[in-house]
C-alpha positions as CSV (number, residue, x, y, z in Angstrom):
1,M,-3.7,-29.2,-3.4
2,F,-7.2,-29.4,-4.9
3,W,-5.9,-30.3,-8.3
4,A,-3.5,-32.9,-6.9
5,L,-6.4,-34.5,-5.1
6,F,-8.6,-34.3,-8.2
7,I,-6.0,-35.9,-10.4
8,T,-5.4,-38.7,-7.9
9,K,-9.1,-39.5,-7.7
10,L,-9.4,-39.3,-11.5
11,D,-6.4,-41.7,-11.8
12,I,-8.1,-44.2,-9.4
13,L,-11.4,-44.0,-11.3
14,T,-9.7,-44.5,-14.6
15,K,-7.9,-47.6,-13.4
16,Y,-11.1,-48.9,-11.9
17,Y,-13.1,-48.4,-15.0
18,M,-10.3,-49.8,-17.2
19,R,-10.4,-53.0,-15.2
20,D,-14.2,-53.2,-15.8
21,I,-13.7,-52.4,-19.5
22,L,-11.0,-55.1,-19.8
23,R,-13.3,-57.6,-18.1
24,L,-16.2,-56.7,-20.4
25,G,-13.9,-57.0,-23.4
26,L,-12.7,-60.4,-22.4
27,S,-16.3,-61.5,-21.7
28,V,-17.4,-60.4,-25.2
29,I,-14.5,-62.3,-26.8
30,A,-15.3,-65.4,-24.9
31,Y,-19.0,-65.2,-25.8
32,T,-18.1,-64.6,-29.5
33,L,-15.9,-67.7,-29.6
34,L,-18.5,-69.8,-27.8
35,F,-21.2,-68.6,-30.2
36,S,-19.0,-69.3,-33.2
37,W,-18.3,-72.8,-32.0
38,A,-22.0,-73.5,-31.5
39,I,-22.8,-72.3,-35.0
40,Y,-20.0,-74.4,-36.4
41,S,-21.3,-77.5,-34.5
42,L,-24.8,-76.9,-35.9
43,A,-23.4,-76.4,-39.4
44,Q,-21.6,-79.7,-39.2
45,P,-23.6,-82.0,-36.9
46,V,-22.9,-85.6,-36.2
47,R,-24.1,-87.9,-38.9
48,A,-26.4,-90.7,-38.0
49,G,-24.5,-92.9,-40.4
50,D,-23.1,-93.1,-43.9
51,Y,-23.5,-95.8,-46.5
52,I,-21.4,-97.2,-49.3
53,G,-23.2,-99.1,-52.1
54,N,-22.7,-100.1,-55.7
55,F,-26.3,-99.3,-56.9
56,E,-26.6,-97.9,-60.3
57,K,-30.0,-96.2,-60.1
58,V,-31.7,-94.0,-57.5
59,P,-35.5,-93.6,-57.7
60,A,-36.4,-90.0,-58.7
61,I,-38.7,-89.4,-55.7
62,H,-38.8,-86.5,-53.3
63,N,-41.7,-87.1,-50.9
64,R,-40.4,-90.3,-49.2
65,P,-37.0,-92.0,-48.5
66,P,-35.5,-93.4,-51.8
67,R,-34.9,-97.1,-51.8
68,V,-32.4,-98.4,-54.4
69,A,-33.4,-102.0,-54.1
70,P,-35.3,-104.5,-51.9
71,W,-33.9,-107.8,-50.6
72,G,-34.7,-110.8,-52.8
73,L,-34.8,-113.2,-49.8
74,S,-35.3,-112.4,-46.1
75,P,-31.9,-111.7,-44.6
76,T,-30.3,-113.2,-41.4
77,V,-28.9,-110.6,-39.0
78,I,-25.6,-111.5,-37.2
79,V,-24.2,-109.4,-34.4
80,C,-20.5,-110.3,-34.5
81,A,-18.3,-110.9,-31.4
82,H,-16.9,-107.4,-30.8
83,A,-19.9,-105.4,-32.0
84,P,-20.9,-102.8,-29.5
85,V,-24.6,-103.9,-29.7
86,S,-26.5,-105.4,-26.9
87,H,-29.0,-108.3,-27.3
88,I,-31.8,-105.9,-26.3
89,Q,-30.7,-103.2,-28.9
90,I,-30.6,-105.6,-31.8
91,N,-33.9,-107.2,-30.9
92,S,-35.5,-103.8,-30.6
93,A,-34.1,-102.6,-33.9
94,V,-35.1,-105.7,-35.8
95,Q,-38.6,-105.5,-34.2
96,Y,-38.9,-101.9,-35.4
97,W,-38.5,-102.9,-39.0
98,E,-40.6,-106.0,-38.6
99,N,-43.4,-103.7,-37.4
100,L,-43.1,-101.8,-40.6
101,G,-43.6,-105.0,-42.7
102,Y,-40.1,-106.3,-43.3
103,R,-39.0,-109.9,-42.7
104,F,-35.8,-111.3,-41.3
105,L,-35.0,-115.0,-41.5
106,N,-33.2,-115.0,-38.2
107,T,-31.2,-113.0,-35.7
108,Q,-27.9,-114.4,-34.4
109,Y,-26.3,-112.7,-31.4
110,K,-22.6,-113.2,-31.3
111,S,-23.0,-116.7,-32.7
112,D,-21.5,-117.3,-36.1
113,P,-20.9,-121.0,-36.8
114,L,-20.7,-120.4,-40.6
115,K,-18.0,-117.6,-40.1
116,K,-20.0,-115.0,-41.9
117,C,-18.5,-112.3,-39.8
118,E,-15.2,-113.0,-41.6
119,D,-16.8,-113.1,-45.1
120,P,-16.3,-109.9,-47.1
121,N,-19.4,-110.8,-49.2
122,P,-21.8,-112.4,-46.8
123,K,-24.6,-113.2,-49.3
124,G,-28.0,-113.3,-47.6
125,Y,-26.8,-111.7,-44.4
126,I,-26.7,-108.4,-42.6
127,I,-23.5,-108.4,-40.5
128,I,-22.9,-106.0,-37.6
129,H,-19.3,-105.2,-36.6
130,L,-17.4,-102.8,-34.4
131,V,-15.7,-100.2,-36.6
132,T,-12.0,-100.8,-36.9
133,S,-9.0,-98.8,-38.1
134,G,-9.3,-100.5,-41.5
135,V,-12.7,-98.9,-42.2
136,S,-12.6,-95.4,-43.7
137,M,-15.2,-93.4,-41.9
138,E,-15.8,-89.7,-41.4
139,D,-15.0,-88.5,-37.8
140,T,-18.6,-87.1,-37.6
141,S,-20.2,-90.4,-38.6
142,L,-21.6,-92.6,-35.8
143,A,-21.8,-95.7,-38.1
144,Q,-21.4,-96.8,-41.7
145,T,-23.2,-99.4,-43.8
146,H,-21.8,-101.2,-46.8
147,F,-24.4,-102.9,-49.0
148,Y,-24.2,-104.8,-52.3
149,V,-26.9,-104.6,-54.9
150,D,-27.2,-107.3,-57.6
151,N,-27.9,-104.9,-60.4
152,N,-29.1,-107.8,-62.7
153,T,-32.0,-108.6,-60.3
154,N,-32.1,-105.2,-58.6
155,T,-32.0,-106.8,-55.2
156,V,-29.8,-106.3,-52.1
157,A,-27.5,-109.3,-51.8
158,W,-25.7,-108.5,-48.5
159,A,-24.9,-105.7,-46.1
160,I,-22.2,-105.0,-43.4
161,I,-22.8,-102.4,-40.7
162,Y,-19.9,-100.9,-38.8
163,M,-20.8,-99.3,-35.5
164,R,-18.9,-97.0,-33.1
165,P,-19.1,-97.7,-29.4
166,N,-21.8,-96.0,-27.2
167,I,-24.6,-96.3,-29.7
168,K,-27.0,-93.3,-29.8
169,E,-30.7,-93.6,-30.0
170,T,-32.1,-94.4,-33.6
171,V,-28.6,-95.1,-35.1
172,L,-28.9,-98.9,-35.2
173,E,-32.4,-98.6,-36.7
174,H,-31.1,-96.0,-39.2
175,E,-28.3,-98.4,-40.3
176,L,-30.7,-101.3,-40.7
177,G,-32.6,-99.0,-43.0
178,H,-29.5,-98.6,-45.2
179,A,-29.0,-102.4,-45.1
180,L,-32.6,-102.7,-46.4
181,G,-31.7,-100.5,-49.3
182,F,-32.9,-97.0,-48.1
183,L,-30.8,-93.9,-48.6
184,H,-30.9,-90.6,-46.7
185,Y,-34.1,-88.6,-46.5
186,N,-33.5,-85.2,-44.9
187,K,-36.9,-84.5,-43.4
188,N,-36.8,-83.2,-39.9
189,N,-37.3,-85.9,-37.2
190,H,-37.2,-88.7,-39.8
191,L,-35.3,-91.9,-39.0
192,M,-33.4,-91.7,-42.3
193,N,-32.2,-88.1,-41.8
194,Q,-28.5,-88.0,-42.5
195,K,-27.9,-85.7,-39.5
196,W,-28.5,-87.4,-36.2
197,I,-29.4,-84.2,-34.4
198,L,-32.1,-83.5,-36.9
199,G,-33.4,-87.1,-37.1
200,G,-36.0,-89.0,-35.0
201,W,-38.5,-91.7,-35.1
202,D,-40.7,-90.5,-38.0
203,K,-41.2,-93.5,-40.3
204,D,-43.0,-91.7,-43.1
205,G,-42.5,-93.6,-46.4
206,L,-40.7,-96.6,-44.8
207,E,-43.7,-98.9,-44.4
208,N,-43.5,-102.1,-46.6
209,K,-47.0,-102.5,-47.9
210,R,-46.0,-105.4,-50.3
211,Q,-45.5,-108.0,-47.5
């Protein structure tokens, strides 16, 4: 009788603790998967933006953002009809760079009488579009800037910026930086950091002291 009762209680306790062990095991697996996903996300963070350019030389500098070429003439910025950029956003982004000493001839918001938004080589302009299926862009990129350098005069001739909807903070300013000839500079909290999560408003090395 005693042994039967003992075995019954032991069986109940075993089942009880097995349920606890099973719950603990599942919790450990879930935590491990969540932790692995977090590490993967940090290893491949969202990019502030990419660039495509035809420049032939990159300045051999390491203590400031490299600039492959300046503009020869002050560009006009055009926000095209379907671009996901508000009037306030473009004015703020342009003002940011003007405060650093750069000049823009004009800013046109969804007004394009010369059809520059349709021009594949809009000389003298920085054009801002909504990214479309025809633009090859990494899934992790928030935007992409194409810019053309006249390698005979070493000046930027034109730039086209493609933006995704729901623009994150600093991304438009970052892309205007590419349009002005700057490449990535992976200093933490810097505007031109390639990884948006590691970027910020640090403008070290971006001031235009020649104008």
